[in-house]
C-alpha positions, 0 to 999 in steps of 0.5 A: 233149505228152501223157504217154500212151504208145503201145502197142508201145514199148520199155516193153512189150518185156519181153525187154529189161527183164531187163538192167541196161541196155537195148541203146539205152542201151548204144549211146548210151554206147558210140557217138559222138554222130554214130554214135548219131544215124546208127543212129537215123536208119537205123532211121527210114528202115528202118521207114518203108520197110518199113511194111506189108510185114513187120509191120503198117503201124501197128506199123512206123510206131510203131517209126519214131516211137519212133526219130525221137523218140529222135533228137530227144532224143539230138540235144539231148544227152538220155540216153535212158531207153527206159522213160521216153522212149516216144514220146508218143501225140500225137507228130507225125513231122516228118522228119529231113532 
């Protein structure tokens, strides 16, 4: 996989950078693995279904891919670092079901 990152990933969301930990990190620490994976899966469904209706389809697909990528990592017990773990540009969404 490429180490290049997509535009719009959490790395560029400066409103989270001011905190010691980003929300996704806190959620992963406080939630059970099952609950956290459910949260990630729910966001994959949300951004897939709304693609192009609220924001641009590309923006929603990028968000969907970010949550799907995090789902893959979390399912392997990787502790997510939202700065380091932005979805690679060559990421291919394979579905979660």
